[in-house]
DRENFILUM-691041 format. One line per field, with one value per residue: x, y, z of N, C-alpha, C in turn. Coordinates in steps of 0.1 Angstrom, whole numbers, plus 5000, padded with zeros to 4 digits. Example, Ala and Ser with C-alpha at 12.3 -4.5 7.8 and 13.67 -1.06 7.14 Angstrom:
<recs>
n_c1	(5132, 5128)
n_c2	(4943, 4978)
n_c3	(5078, 5071)
ca_c1	(5123, 5137)
ca_c2	(4955, 4989)
ca_c3	(5078, 5071)
c_c1	(5132, 5129)
c_c2	(4967, 5000)
c_c3	(5078, 5079)
</recs>
This chain:
<recs>
n_c1	(4049, 4036, 4041, 4030, 4032, 4039, 4031, 4042, 4037, 4062, 4072, 4072, 4054, 4066, 4068, 4070, 4075, 4061, 4074, 4083, 4079, 4087, 4065, 4061, 4030, 4014, 3986, 3959, 3966, 3968, 3966, 3981, 3997, 4015, 4026, 4033, 4055, 4074, 4083, 4103, 4116, 4127, 4125, 4127, 4122, 4098, 4068, 4040, 4000, 3991, 3973, 3951, 3946, 3923, 3903, 3884, 3900, 3901, 3930, 3945, 3942, 3942, 3952, 3941, 3945, 3935, 3913, 3898, 3902, 3906, 3939, 3941, 3917, 3916, 3922, 3950, 3943, 3924, 3932, 3947, 3969, 3990, 3984, 3992, 3995, 3989, 3997, 3987, 3982, 3957, 3940, 3927, 3931, 3966, 3999, 4021, 4043, 4049, 4032, 4014, 3992, 3983, 3952, 3940, 3924, 3894, 3891, 3885, 3867, 3846, 3847, 3831, 3808, 3778, 3765, 3758, 3733, 3710, 3667, 3672, 3652, 3640, 3640, 3643, 3649, 3628, 3636, 3625, 3632, 3631, 3637, 3665, 3681, 3678, 3695, 3721, 3732, 3747, 3768, 3784, 3808, 3841, 3859, 3880, 3880, 3876, 3857, 3853, 3875, 3868, 3843, 3834, 3831, 3854, 3875, 3884, 3868, 3887, 3867, 3869, 3870, 3847, 3826, 3816, 3819, 3808, 3817, 3811, 3784, 3773, 3775, 3764, 3737, 3738, 3733, 3714, 3689, 3687, 3663, 3661, 3676, 3677, 3688, 3692, 3703, 3706, 3707, 3738, 3741, 3736, 3747, 3768, 3782, 3770, 3753, 3740, 3759, 3764, 3757, 3743, 3757, 3764, 3789, 3802, 3790, 3796, 3821, 3825, 3834, 3822, 3797, 3777, 3745, 3750, 3744, 3715, 3703, 3713, 3725, 3699, 3681, 3683, 3693, 3667, 3650, 3668, 3654, 3628, 3634, 3638, 3630, 3603, 3572, 3550, 3555, 3575, 3555, 3542, 3558, 3562, 3536, 3533, 3559, 3583, 3616, 3631)
n_c2	(3173, 3143, 3108, 3084, 3049, 3031, 2998, 2987, 2968, 2946, 2935, 2914, 2890, 2869, 2867, 2878, 2905, 2924, 2956, 2983, 3020, 3053, 3083, 3116, 3130, 3152, 3181, 3173, 3147, 3125, 3082, 3080, 3102, 3094, 3072, 3083, 3104, 3081, 3071, 3098, 3097, 3073, 3052, 3050, 3030, 3023, 3009, 3021, 3025, 3059, 3086, 3113, 3117, 3129, 3111, 3104, 3089, 3064, 3049, 3043, 3021, 3001, 2976, 2992, 2986, 2961, 2966, 2971, 3004, 3032, 3049, 3082, 3090, 3082, 3094, 3101, 3106, 3093, 3071, 3055, 3075, 3052, 3038, 3011, 3013, 2994, 2987, 2971, 2953, 2952, 2917, 2903, 2904, 2895, 2901, 2932, 2947, 2953, 2980, 2975, 2958, 2939, 2946, 2935, 2916, 2922, 2938, 2924, 2914, 2933, 2930, 2914, 2922, 2925, 2959, 2986, 2993, 3006, 3009, 3012, 3024, 3049, 3084, 3105, 3109, 3107, 3107, 3108, 3119, 3111, 3080, 3089, 3096, 3072, 3059, 3068, 3067, 3048, 3050, 3067, 3050, 3049, 3028, 3016, 2990, 2986, 2971, 2948, 2937, 2932, 2915, 2888, 2860, 2861, 2871, 2854, 2830, 2826, 2826, 2840, 2831, 2824, 2842, 2872, 2892, 2927, 2952, 2949, 2939, 2961, 2981, 2966, 2969, 2995, 2994, 2980, 2987, 3013, 3036, 3033, 3012, 2982, 2957, 2919, 2910, 2891, 2864, 2863, 2869, 2849, 2828, 2829, 2854, 2845, 2857, 2843, 2833, 2856, 2869, 2886, 2899, 2927, 2937, 2945, 2976, 2987, 2995, 3011, 3043, 3060, 3058, 3043, 3025, 2993, 2970, 2969, 2987, 2974, 2945, 2931, 2942, 2932, 2903, 2902, 2900, 2877, 2858, 2864, 2860, 2832, 2817, 2820, 2815, 2819, 2845, 2839, 2834, 2860, 2874, 2858, 2864, 2891, 2899, 2906, 2906, 2917)
n_c3	(8591, 8585, 8580, 8552, 8548, 8519, 8510, 8477, 8451, 8435, 8407, 8380, 8353, 8359, 8384, 8420, 8447, 8477, 8482, 8505, 8511, 8526, 8525, 8524, 8533, 8519, 8526, 8505, 8490, 8469, 8462, 8441, 8434, 8455, 8446, 8427, 8437, 8449, 8425, 8418, 8438, 8450, 8437, 8405, 8380, 8386, 8379, 8362, 8350, 8343, 8336, 8331, 8357, 8371, 8367, 8348, 8327, 8336, 8335, 8355, 8375, 8401, 8433, 8467, 8494, 8491, 8476, 8449, 8431, 8418, 8416, 8419, 8425, 8452, 8479, 8503, 8529, 8539, 8555, 8582, 8603, 8611, 8593, 8571, 8538, 8512, 8479, 8451, 8420, 8398, 8402, 8382, 8361, 8337, 8349, 8340, 8343, 8376, 8387, 8366, 8342, 8320, 8298, 8276, 8273, 8275, 8254, 8235, 8239, 8240, 8205, 8200, 8204, 8190, 8175, 8173, 8158, 8140, 8129, 8090, 8075, 8087, 8083, 8101, 8141, 8171, 8199, 8236, 8263, 8288, 8275, 8267, 8292, 8300, 8288, 8290, 8312, 8309, 8290, 8308, 8320, 8316, 8313, 8329, 8342, 8369, 8378, 8365, 8376, 8404, 8397, 8407, 8394, 8374, 8389, 8409, 8399, 8374, 8344, 8321, 8302, 8292, 8306, 8302, 8317, 8336, 8326, 8298, 8297, 8309, 8285, 8263, 8272, 8270, 8244, 8236, 8251, 8235, 8222, 8191, 8186, 8169, 8168, 8177, 8202, 8223, 8224, 8218, 8249, 8262, 8248, 8244, 8257, 8283, 8302, 8328, 8345, 8363, 8397, 8408, 8433, 8436, 8438, 8413, 8410, 8438, 8430, 8413, 8398, 8382, 8392, 8379, 8387, 8380, 8380, 8390, 8366, 8344, 8342, 8356, 8339, 8317, 8326, 8320, 8300, 8287, 8297, 8289, 8264, 8257, 8277, 8282, 8270, 8265, 8256, 8236, 8220, 8213, 8205, 8180, 8170, 8166, 8150, 8160, 8169, 8193)
ca_c1	(4045, 4034, 4048, 4029, 4043, 4036, 4037, 4040, 4044, 4075, 4074, 4066, 4048, 4076, 4066, 4074, 4075, 4059, 4086, 4081, 4080, 4079, 4058, 4057, 4017, 4004, 3975, 3947, 3978, 3961, 3977, 3988, 4009, 4027, 4034, 4048, 4070, 4080, 4089, 4106, 4129, 4131, 4123, 4121, 4120, 4088, 4059, 4022, 4003, 3980, 3975, 3941, 3946, 3911, 3890, 3883, 3903, 3902, 3945, 3952, 3933, 3951, 3938, 3944, 3942, 3928, 3898, 3901, 3903, 3917, 3945, 3939, 3906, 3917, 3929, 3956, 3937, 3911, 3942, 3950, 3981, 3996, 3982, 4001, 3987, 3992, 3994, 3989, 3977, 3947, 3942, 3919, 3949, 3980, 4004, 4033, 4055, 4045, 4013, 4008, 3982, 3976, 3934, 3935, 3910, 3882, 3891, 3886, 3853, 3838, 3849, 3820, 3792, 3767, 3770, 3740, 3722, 3692, 3665, 3675, 3642, 3639, 3643, 3646, 3647, 3625, 3639, 3618, 3642, 3638, 3647, 3678, 3682, 3681, 3707, 3735, 3740, 3755, 3779, 3797, 3817, 3855, 3869, 3890, 3883, 3874, 3840, 3860, 3884, 3859, 3837, 3841, 3833, 3866, 3882, 3878, 3872, 3894, 3864, 3876, 3867, 3827, 3820, 3820, 3815, 3800, 3816, 3805, 3769, 3767, 3782, 3747, 3728, 3738, 3730, 3696, 3682, 3687, 3650, 3658, 3684, 3669, 3696, 3691, 3716, 3697, 3710, 3748, 3744, 3735, 3755, 3786, 3782, 3770, 3749, 3731, 3767, 3762, 3743, 3738, 3764, 3765, 3802, 3802, 3784, 3804, 3835, 3826, 3839, 3809, 3783, 3766, 3743, 3752, 3735, 3700, 3696, 3721, 3722, 3689, 3671, 3694, 3686, 3647, 3647, 3670, 3643, 3617, 3637, 3647, 3620, 3589, 3568, 3535, 3559, 3582, 3538, 3530, 3562, 3563, 3527, 3539, 3571, 3587, 3627, 3627)
ca_c2	(3166, 3132, 3098, 3072, 3042, 3026, 2986, 2984, 2956, 2955, 2924, 2909, 2876, 2855, 2867, 2892, 2915, 2938, 2965, 2994, 3030, 3063, 3091, 3126, 3133, 3168, 3181, 3170, 3140, 3111, 3077, 3085, 3117, 3092, 3067, 3095, 3105, 3072, 3074, 3101, 3099, 3058, 3041, 3052, 3022, 3018, 3007, 3025, 3031, 3070, 3098, 3127, 3125, 3136, 3100, 3104, 3076, 3054, 3043, 3046, 3013, 2993, 2975, 2997, 2977, 2947, 2973, 2980, 3017, 3049, 3057, 3092, 3091, 3079, 3101, 3096, 3111, 3083, 3057, 3059, 3079, 3043, 3026, 3009, 3013, 2984, 2988, 2965, 2954, 2943, 2908, 2897, 2901, 2891, 2915, 2934, 2950, 2960, 2982, 2977, 2944, 2942, 2943, 2936, 2908, 2932, 2944, 2915, 2912, 2946, 2932, 2903, 2924, 2937, 2972, 2997, 2988, 3011, 3004, 3017, 3033, 3060, 3097, 3114, 3101, 3116, 3105, 3112, 3125, 3097, 3073, 3092, 3097, 3054, 3051, 3076, 3061, 3035, 3056, 3069, 3043, 3053, 3016, 3014, 2976, 2978, 2961, 2933, 2929, 2926, 2904, 2865, 2849, 2869, 2872, 2840, 2814, 2829, 2824, 2849, 2818, 2823, 2849, 2885, 2902, 2934, 2960, 2948, 2940, 2972, 2980, 2956, 2976, 3008, 2996, 2971, 2999, 3027, 3029, 3030, 3004, 2966, 2944, 2911, 2906, 2874, 2843, 2859, 2866, 2836, 2812, 2830, 2864, 2831, 2863, 2829, 2834, 2863, 2860, 2895, 2905, 2937, 2942, 2957, 2984, 2997, 3003, 3020, 3053, 3064, 3058, 3035, 3012, 2980, 2958, 2972, 2993, 2971, 2936, 2929, 2939, 2918, 2887, 2898, 2899, 2866, 2850, 2865, 2858, 2816, 2808, 2822, 2807, 2829, 2865, 2838, 2835, 2872, 2880, 2854, 2867, 2908, 2898, 2916, 2902, 2928)
ca_c3	(8581, 8587, 8564, 8554, 8543, 8509, 8505, 8469, 8447, 8421, 8398, 8367, 8357, 8363, 8402, 8422, 8460, 8484, 8482, 8520, 8510, 8529, 8513, 8531, 8530, 8518, 8514, 8493, 8482, 8467, 8466, 8430, 8441, 8467, 8437, 8415, 8452, 8452, 8409, 8414, 8451, 8452, 8424, 8391, 8376, 8388, 8365, 8364, 8343, 8338, 8328, 8333, 8371, 8369, 8376, 8337, 8315, 8336, 8337, 8372, 8383, 8412, 8444, 8472, 8506, 8487, 8466, 8432, 8429, 8405, 8424, 8414, 8433, 8467, 8489, 8511, 8544, 8543, 8561, 8596, 8606, 8610, 8591, 8561, 8527, 8503, 8463, 8441, 8402, 8390, 8406, 8374, 8350, 8340, 8352, 8330, 8349, 8385, 8391, 8353, 8343, 8303, 8304, 8261, 8268, 8271, 8243, 8228, 8242, 8230, 8193, 8196, 8205, 8180, 8174, 8169, 8142, 8139, 8117, 8082, 8066, 8086, 8083, 8114, 8149, 8180, 8211, 8242, 8272, 8293, 8269, 8265, 8303, 8301, 8283, 8292, 8320, 8304, 8281, 8311, 8317, 8316, 8314, 8343, 8345, 8384, 8379, 8356, 8384, 8413, 8397, 8416, 8382, 8360, 8399, 8419, 8393, 8358, 8335, 8311, 8287, 8293, 8315, 8297, 8325, 8338, 8320, 8288, 8303, 8303, 8271, 8260, 8280, 8263, 8227, 8235, 8251, 8230, 8218, 8180, 8182, 8165, 8167, 8191, 8212, 8239, 8220, 8224, 8258, 8270, 8247, 8248, 8275, 8302, 8315, 8336, 8353, 8369, 8404, 8414, 8440, 8435, 8441, 8407, 8409, 8452, 8426, 8398, 8399, 8383, 8400, 8374, 8391, 8365, 8383, 8388, 8357, 8333, 8344, 8361, 8326, 8305, 8322, 8324, 8287, 8286, 8303, 8284, 8253, 8257, 8288, 8282, 8259, 8259, 8252, 8225, 8212, 8213, 8193, 8166, 8158, 8161, 8142, 8166, 8175, 8204)
c_c1	(4049, 4036, 4036, 4037, 4032, 4043, 4032, 4048, 4050, 4075, 4068, 4055, 4050, 4074, 4067, 4074, 4067, 4072, 4077, 4086, 4077, 4079, 4053, 4036, 4014, 3994, 3965, 3957, 3962, 3972, 3986, 3998, 4020, 4033, 4041, 4057, 4077, 4091, 4103, 4118, 4134, 4134, 4121, 4123, 4105, 4077, 4041, 4018, 3988, 3982, 3967, 3945, 3930, 3898, 3885, 3889, 3907, 3919, 3945, 3945, 3943, 3940, 3947, 3943, 3929, 3907, 3901, 3897, 3910, 3924, 3946, 3924, 3902, 3927, 3935, 3954, 3926, 3919, 3948, 3965, 3995, 3995, 3993, 3991, 3994, 3985, 3992, 3986, 3964, 3947, 3939, 3929, 3959, 3986, 4023, 4047, 4047, 4036, 4007, 4001, 3982, 3957, 3930, 3924, 3904, 3877, 3890, 3871, 3844, 3840, 3833, 3806, 3783, 3768, 3756, 3740, 3702, 3681, 3664, 3662, 3639, 3646, 3648, 3646, 3642, 3628, 3633, 3629, 3641, 3643, 3661, 3686, 3686, 3696, 3720, 3740, 3752, 3774, 3791, 3809, 3830, 3863, 3877, 3886, 3883, 3862, 3846, 3870, 3875, 3853, 3840, 3842, 3845, 3875, 3889, 3881, 3876, 3885, 3865, 3871, 3848, 3820, 3826, 3822, 3813, 3803, 3807, 3786, 3765, 3766, 3766, 3739, 3719, 3730, 3716, 3689, 3675, 3671, 3648, 3671, 3670, 3677, 3690, 3698, 3716, 3705, 3732, 3755, 3740, 3744, 3768, 3791, 3784, 3763, 3745, 3752, 3769, 3748, 3741, 3740, 3768, 3777, 3805, 3799, 3784, 3815, 3835, 3823, 3830, 3797, 3773, 3757, 3738, 3745, 3720, 3696, 3701, 3717, 3710, 3681, 3675, 3689, 3669, 3650, 3661, 3663, 3636, 3621, 3636, 3636, 3608, 3582, 3554, 3544, 3567, 3566, 3540, 3541, 3564, 3551, 3529, 3549, 3580, 3600, 3635, 3620)
c_c2	(3146, 3121, 3093, 3065, 3031, 3007, 2980, 2974, 2958, 2942, 2922, 2890, 2870, 2858, 2880, 2896, 2929, 2944, 2976, 3005, 3041, 3075, 3101, 3128, 3152, 3168, 3182, 3157, 3132, 3100, 3078, 3095, 3108, 3083, 3073, 3099, 3093, 3071, 3084, 3103, 3082, 3047, 3042, 3043, 3014, 3018, 3012, 3032, 3045, 3078, 3110, 3131, 3134, 3124, 3100, 3094, 3068, 3042, 3037, 3033, 3007, 2989, 2985, 2993, 2969, 2954, 2976, 2995, 3019, 3052, 3072, 3098, 3088, 3087, 3098, 3096, 3101, 3075, 3071, 3068, 3066, 3029, 3026, 3008, 3003, 2988, 2980, 2964, 2944, 2927, 2899, 2894, 2901, 2903, 2913, 2936, 2957, 2966, 2982, 2958, 2947, 2934, 2939, 2924, 2915, 2939, 2931, 2913, 2920, 2937, 2924, 2907, 2932, 2951, 2974, 3000, 2993, 3013, 3015, 3032, 3045, 3070, 3098, 3103, 3114, 3103, 3108, 3115, 3110, 3088, 3078, 3093, 3077, 3051, 3059, 3075, 3054, 3041, 3065, 3066, 3049, 3038, 3019, 2997, 2977, 2964, 2948, 2927, 2926, 2914, 2893, 2862, 2849, 2868, 2857, 2832, 2813, 2821, 2832, 2841, 2819, 2835, 2867, 2896, 2916, 2944, 2960, 2943, 2956, 2982, 2976, 2962, 2986, 3006, 2983, 2979, 3008, 3021, 3029, 3017, 2983, 2955, 2934, 2911, 2894, 2868, 2852, 2862, 2858, 2826, 2815, 2842, 2853, 2842, 2855, 2830, 2842, 2860, 2869, 2901, 2920, 2948, 2949, 2970, 2998, 3004, 3006, 3035, 3062, 3068, 3051, 3022, 2998, 2971, 2959, 2978, 2985, 2951, 2926, 2928, 2931, 2905, 2886, 2899, 2889, 2857, 2850, 2862, 2838, 2808, 2814, 2819, 2814, 2836, 2857, 2841, 2850, 2875, 2874, 2852, 2881, 2904, 2906, 2906, 2911, 2925)
c_c3	(8582, 8574, 8567, 8549, 8535, 8510, 8490, 8459, 8432, 8419, 8387, 8365, 8360, 8383, 8410, 8442, 8465, 8485, 8495, 8513, 8520, 8526, 8528, 8525, 8531, 8518, 8502, 8485, 8482, 8466, 8445, 8426, 8448, 8460, 8428, 8424, 8446, 8434, 8411, 8427, 8451, 8444, 8414, 8382, 8378, 8378, 8374, 8357, 8344, 8336, 8329, 8347, 8372, 8377, 8358, 8321, 8316, 8343, 8347, 8382, 8390, 8424, 8453, 8485, 8500, 8480, 8462, 8431, 8421, 8419, 8431, 8421, 8452, 8475, 8502, 8528, 8550, 8549, 8575, 8590, 8607, 8606, 8573, 8550, 8516, 8492, 8455, 8426, 8404, 8396, 8394, 8366, 8349, 8342, 8340, 8335, 8361, 8392, 8374, 8347, 8324, 8304, 8285, 8262, 8266, 8261, 8226, 8228, 8233, 8215, 8192, 8201, 8196, 8182, 8172, 8159, 8145, 8126, 8097, 8072, 8070, 8087, 8093, 8127, 8163, 8186, 8222, 8250, 8285, 8291, 8272, 8282, 8308, 8299, 8284, 8300, 8317, 8298, 8291, 8316, 8312, 8313, 8318, 8345, 8359, 8383, 8371, 8367, 8396, 8413, 8401, 8406, 8376, 8372, 8403, 8411, 8380, 8349, 8330, 8295, 8282, 8292, 8306, 8303, 8328, 8329, 8305, 8286, 8302, 8291, 8263, 8264, 8273, 8250, 8226, 8240, 8248, 8215, 8204, 8172, 8178, 8161, 8178, 8192, 8224, 8235, 8221, 8244, 8269, 8267, 8248, 8257, 8283, 8308, 8325, 8348, 8369, 8383, 8416, 8431, 8450, 8433, 8428, 8408, 8422, 8439, 8419, 8400, 8396, 8383, 8391, 8382, 8377, 8374, 8383, 8376, 8342, 8336, 8346, 8349, 8321, 8310, 8322, 8311, 8279, 8285, 8294, 8272, 8248, 8268, 8290, 8272, 8256, 8253, 8240, 8213, 8206, 8203, 8180, 8159, 8153, 8154, 8147, 8170, 8186, 8213)
</recs>
């Protein structure tokens, strides 16, 4: 049985360092299994957040060799026999301890998004399948926040004071593109969510474990709606004449 070398970050908000552990690799093993082995045999105080081990709860987010990943979905056999595996907490969020970060900022952003607002006078909903398919993709998000971690606006420039990030652009898209929703969220996207900060690198789409087309299906359409709302005089005139707010 081969042994893998894992360099795992140990520390808290005051600082820390990487510590190396050796873990025997069994068939079908994932990085989270290796972390559990370290907890059981070498470091019982190693802090890690996890729950389902089925890539559906989004809890075990970390950076594995620099790539934001779910540890329960990252197989050990993808690494070479002599390759060191570096496991560290998400860079974008404050460290609590070891591999656990404080992601509470995300939930504060979530509270600011106007909720689903259907027309109050409709007695029944008739929704075409293509409309269901359009918004269903966004409902697959498990809030692992890997897209928030890889986003350069949040990761490299720490603009959590201004930019809502791709996860919440996805949530906004799921609401705004619902055929029965009547709320207008464009001013929020422009002035508070600062959607203009996104420069369409598609890095968020690359790390999404649910394969949501974040950039193409959520961010770009929302950008187009913001442009139509605030920078298209003809469109604004038509909406004014028709009395539409969406």
